[in-house]
Residue frames as qw, qx, qy, qz and C-alpha x, y, z in Angstrom:
[[0.645, -0.514, -0.389, -0.410, 137.30, 233.84, -29.88],
 [0.007, -0.419, 0.664, -0.620, 137.80, 234.27, -26.16],
 [0.652, -0.361, -0.653, -0.135, 136.52, 231.62, -23.81],
 [0.289, -0.606, 0.358, -0.649, 135.64, 232.47, -20.26],
 [0.638, -0.114, -0.747, 0.148, 136.39, 229.94, -17.58],
 [0.446, -0.660, 0.160, -0.583, 134.90, 230.32, -14.14],
 [0.335, 0.175, -0.856, 0.353, 136.39, 228.60, -11.15],
 [0.629, -0.572, -0.451, -0.272, 134.05, 227.09, -8.62],
 [0.100, -0.591, 0.524, -0.606, 134.63, 228.38, -5.13],
 [0.113, 0.032, -0.937, 0.330, 134.57, 226.08, -2.13],
 [0.257, 0.338, 0.726, -0.541, 131.07, 224.84, -1.50],
 [0.495, 0.480, -0.071, -0.721, 129.67, 225.92, -4.86],
 [0.864, 0.282, 0.413, -0.061, 128.45, 223.66, -7.61],
 [0.396, -0.257, 0.596, 0.650, 130.81, 222.80, -10.43],
 [0.449, 0.499, -0.122, -0.731, 129.60, 224.45, -13.65],
 [0.745, 0.254, 0.617, 0.019, 128.03, 222.09, -16.19],
 [0.307, -0.031, 0.568, 0.763, 129.04, 222.14, -19.85],
 [0.356, 0.416, 0.084, -0.832, 126.90, 224.54, -21.87],
 [0.617, 0.283, -0.518, -0.521, 126.58, 222.08, -24.71],
 [0.903, -0.198, 0.260, -0.281, 125.24, 218.58, -24.06],
 [0.184, -0.477, 0.839, 0.186, 127.68, 215.69, -24.20],
 [0.803, 0.233, -0.331, -0.437, 126.87, 213.16, -26.89],
 [0.703, -0.354, 0.607, -0.110, 127.12, 209.68, -25.41],
 [0.560, 0.548, -0.555, -0.280, 129.14, 207.31, -27.60],
 [0.795, -0.295, 0.504, -0.162, 128.78, 203.73, -26.36],
 [0.885, 0.462, -0.021, 0.043, 130.09, 202.60, -29.77],
 [0.291, 0.774, -0.486, 0.284, 133.56, 203.74, -28.65],
 [0.161, -0.431, 0.787, -0.411, 133.69, 201.34, -25.70],
 [0.809, -0.177, -0.483, -0.284, 132.72, 197.77, -24.95],
 [0.232, -0.526, 0.645, -0.503, 132.88, 196.35, -21.43],
 [0.803, -0.084, -0.554, -0.201, 132.59, 192.55, -21.23],
 [0.477, -0.564, 0.537, -0.407, 132.69, 190.79, -17.86],
 [0.774, 0.136, -0.614, -0.070, 134.04, 187.30, -17.25],
 [0.683, -0.598, 0.339, -0.247, 134.75, 185.03, -14.29],
 [0.592, 0.508, -0.626, 0.010, 138.02, 183.24, -15.12],
 [0.335, 0.064, -0.844, 0.415, 138.32, 181.90, -11.57],
 [0.407, -0.630, -0.654, -0.094, 135.53, 181.27, -9.10],
 [0.394, -0.780, -0.327, 0.359, 134.80, 184.46, -7.17],
 [0.308, -0.441, 0.230, 0.811, 136.99, 186.69, -9.34],
 [0.488, 0.774, 0.401, -0.041, 135.26, 188.92, -11.88],
 [0.425, -0.186, 0.331, 0.822, 137.18, 190.59, -14.70],
 [0.334, 0.861, 0.271, -0.272, 135.83, 193.77, -16.27],
 [0.594, -0.096, 0.451, 0.659, 137.64, 194.30, -19.57],
 [0.308, 0.843, 0.158, -0.412, 136.90, 197.69, -21.14],
 [0.590, 0.063, 0.513, 0.620, 138.03, 197.94, -24.75],
 [0.258, 0.772, 0.373, 0.446, 138.22, 201.22, -26.64],
 [0.204, 0.385, -0.183, 0.882, 138.22, 204.72, -25.18],
 [0.352, -0.662, -0.609, 0.258, 137.04, 205.91, -21.78],
 [0.143, 0.164, -0.024, 0.976, 136.15, 209.58, -21.76],
 [0.304, 0.124, 0.361, -0.873, 133.19, 211.76, -20.81],
 [0.644, 0.165, -0.283, -0.692, 131.00, 210.19, -23.48],
 [0.735, 0.074, -0.659, -0.139, 131.71, 206.55, -22.53],
 [0.077, 0.306, -0.749, 0.582, 132.53, 206.58, -18.81],
 [0.653, -0.138, 0.238, -0.706, 128.90, 205.95, -17.81],
 [0.893, 0.135, -0.366, -0.223, 129.01, 202.51, -19.41],
 [0.511, 0.288, -0.693, 0.418, 132.18, 201.58, -17.53],
 [0.248, -0.278, 0.514, -0.773, 130.67, 202.89, -14.28],
 [0.807, -0.064, -0.003, -0.586, 127.49, 200.86, -14.73],
 [0.867, 0.169, -0.469, -0.013, 129.33, 197.62, -15.50],
 [0.358, 0.327, -0.665, 0.568, 131.96, 198.04, -12.77],
 [0.397, -0.264, 0.418, -0.773, 129.35, 198.90, -10.12],
 [0.892, -0.023, -0.137, -0.431, 127.21, 195.91, -11.10],
 [0.730, 0.253, -0.597, 0.216, 130.28, 193.69, -10.84],
 [0.067, 0.300, -0.634, 0.709, 131.06, 194.99, -7.34],
 [0.609, -0.166, 0.212, -0.746, 127.41, 194.65, -6.31],
 [0.863, 0.067, -0.448, -0.222, 127.54, 190.95, -7.28],
 [0.597, -0.680, 0.378, -0.196, 129.85, 190.60, -4.23],
 [0.876, 0.298, -0.342, 0.165, 132.69, 188.60, -5.76],
 [0.768, -0.449, -0.064, 0.452, 135.85, 187.87, -3.77],
 [0.342, -0.477, 0.238, 0.773, 137.70, 190.19, -6.13],
 [0.523, 0.806, 0.266, -0.079, 137.34, 192.45, -9.14],
 [0.505, -0.280, 0.391, 0.717, 140.03, 193.06, -11.74],
 [0.451, 0.830, 0.089, -0.316, 139.76, 195.77, -14.38],
 [0.719, 0.019, 0.461, 0.519, 141.77, 194.47, -17.34],
 [0.132, 0.855, 0.001, -0.501, 143.00, 197.64, -19.04],
 [0.484, -0.193, 0.653, 0.549, 144.83, 195.93, -21.90],
 [0.345, 0.538, 0.676, 0.367, 142.08, 196.84, -24.39],
 [0.019, -0.914, -0.253, 0.316, 142.01, 200.55, -23.57],
 [0.575, 0.485, 0.163, 0.638, 143.38, 202.94, -26.15],
 [0.043, 0.481, -0.128, 0.866, 142.62, 206.01, -24.03],
 [0.455, -0.599, -0.631, 0.191, 141.55, 206.69, -20.46],
 [0.066, 0.629, -0.017, 0.774, 140.77, 210.31, -19.62],
 [0.046, -0.236, 0.578, -0.780, 140.23, 211.91, -16.25],
 [0.713, -0.135, 0.022, -0.688, 136.56, 210.90, -16.23],
 [0.857, 0.077, -0.506, -0.069, 137.61, 207.27, -16.61],
 [0.374, 0.235, -0.673, 0.594, 140.03, 207.63, -13.71],
 [0.397, -0.222, 0.342, -0.822, 137.21, 208.99, -11.55],
 [0.864, -0.044, -0.239, -0.441, 135.06, 205.99, -12.48],
 [0.731, 0.152, -0.619, 0.243, 137.88, 203.63, -11.49],
 [0.061, 0.260, -0.579, 0.771, 138.38, 205.48, -8.20],
 [0.629, -0.167, 0.135, -0.748, 134.65, 205.24, -7.48],
 [0.887, 0.039, -0.413, -0.204, 134.63, 201.53, -8.34],
 [0.512, 0.221, -0.673, 0.485, 137.63, 200.93, -6.07],
 [0.214, -0.243, 0.453, -0.830, 135.94, 202.82, -3.22],
 [0.794, -0.091, -0.072, -0.597, 132.74, 200.85, -3.71],
 [0.812, 0.131, -0.565, 0.060, 134.72, 197.60, -3.78],
 [0.261, 0.263, -0.652, 0.661, 136.61, 198.52, -0.61],
 [0.460, -0.207, 0.296, -0.811, 133.36, 199.39, 1.17],
 [0.889, 0.002, -0.113, -0.444, 131.90, 196.03, 0.15],
 [0.670, -0.448, 0.592, 0.011, 134.94, 193.96, 1.11],
 [0.865, 0.463, 0.174, 0.087, 135.77, 193.20, -2.54],
 [0.559, -0.427, 0.355, 0.615, 139.46, 193.09, -3.44],
 [0.487, 0.852, 0.125, -0.142, 140.15, 195.49, -6.35],
 [0.539, -0.347, 0.460, 0.614, 142.97, 195.50, -8.90],
 [0.567, 0.752, -0.105, -0.320, 143.71, 196.96, -12.30],
 [0.724, -0.225, 0.565, 0.326, 145.92, 195.07, -14.72],
 [0.609, 0.183, 0.593, 0.494, 147.77, 195.09, -18.01],
 [0.225, 0.896, 0.143, -0.354, 147.49, 198.73, -19.07],
 [0.716, 0.510, 0.149, 0.453, 149.09, 199.61, -22.37],
 [0.532, 0.033, -0.120, 0.838, 151.86, 202.19, -22.47],
 [0.057, -0.468, -0.149, -0.869, 149.66, 205.29, -22.88],
 [0.631, -0.614, -0.293, -0.373, 147.16, 204.30, -20.19],
 [0.791, -0.302, -0.318, 0.427, 149.91, 203.11, -17.84],
 [0.365, 0.237, -0.100, 0.895, 151.61, 206.50, -18.19],
 [0.349, -0.588, -0.170, -0.710, 148.40, 208.24, -17.09],
 [0.806, -0.510, -0.297, -0.037, 148.25, 205.96, -14.04],
 [0.699, -0.052, -0.230, 0.675, 151.90, 206.74, -13.26],
 [0.135, 0.417, 0.006, 0.899, 151.50, 210.50, -13.59],
 [0.510, -0.559, -0.131, -0.640, 148.45, 210.52, -11.32],
 [0.059, -0.366, 0.814, -0.448, 150.06, 208.14, -8.80],
 [0.793, -0.064, 0.099, -0.598, 147.17, 205.70, -9.20],
 [0.625, 0.272, -0.730, -0.046, 149.22, 202.55, -9.88],
 [0.152, 0.102, -0.829, 0.528, 149.54, 201.93, -6.14],
 [0.472, 0.036, 0.322, -0.820, 145.99, 203.08, -5.36],
 [0.821, 0.201, -0.195, -0.498, 144.56, 200.56, -7.82],
 [0.666, -0.352, 0.657, 0.025, 147.12, 197.89, -6.79],
 [0.666, 0.621, -0.239, -0.337, 147.96, 197.65, -10.48],
 [0.756, -0.216, 0.586, 0.197, 149.49, 194.43, -11.78],
 [0.021, 0.490, -0.593, -0.638, 151.49, 194.06, -14.98],
 [0.264, 0.001, -0.851, -0.455, 149.39, 191.12, -16.18],
 [0.698, -0.270, -0.167, -0.642, 145.84, 189.88, -15.78],
 [0.820, -0.077, -0.562, 0.078, 147.12, 186.49, -14.56],
 [0.352, 0.143, -0.542, 0.750, 149.14, 188.20, -11.83],
 [0.346, -0.254, 0.155, -0.890, 146.12, 190.21, -10.66],
 [0.823, -0.196, -0.331, -0.418, 143.89, 187.13, -10.57],
 [0.725, 0.016, -0.601, 0.336, 146.54, 185.17, -8.66],
 [0.102, 0.235, -0.455, 0.853, 146.89, 187.96, -6.07],
 [0.577, -0.232, 0.052, -0.781, 143.15, 187.87, -5.41],
 [0.902, -0.085, -0.360, -0.222, 142.74, 184.09, -5.50]]
């Protein structure tokens, strides 16, 4: 079976998948906590991909919109973070920066950390090795 891929030219719309994406919120949970006054921690657990990224986006954006001093995304519970998840994190960081909210990621496991390294996002997200370190940097 041959698949045909079309590249979008500058200024054109990116093609949409021909088959609908089944959303799978059962693959991801995203609790939010406030371990220190003014610092919110979003802690996604599970897999972030095309079918679950919307949940992470919604929770992260709501956290930023609450106007805390800082927001930390604790990545220790992530088993997988695909490119769609990275886009969500970039959007959340941009939204945080625009709102004057300090943004960090923290504690990514080996597989997720490797993705952040390869994409040069460790510095962009001001990634910290531990959640405590990230909270201390903000507080």
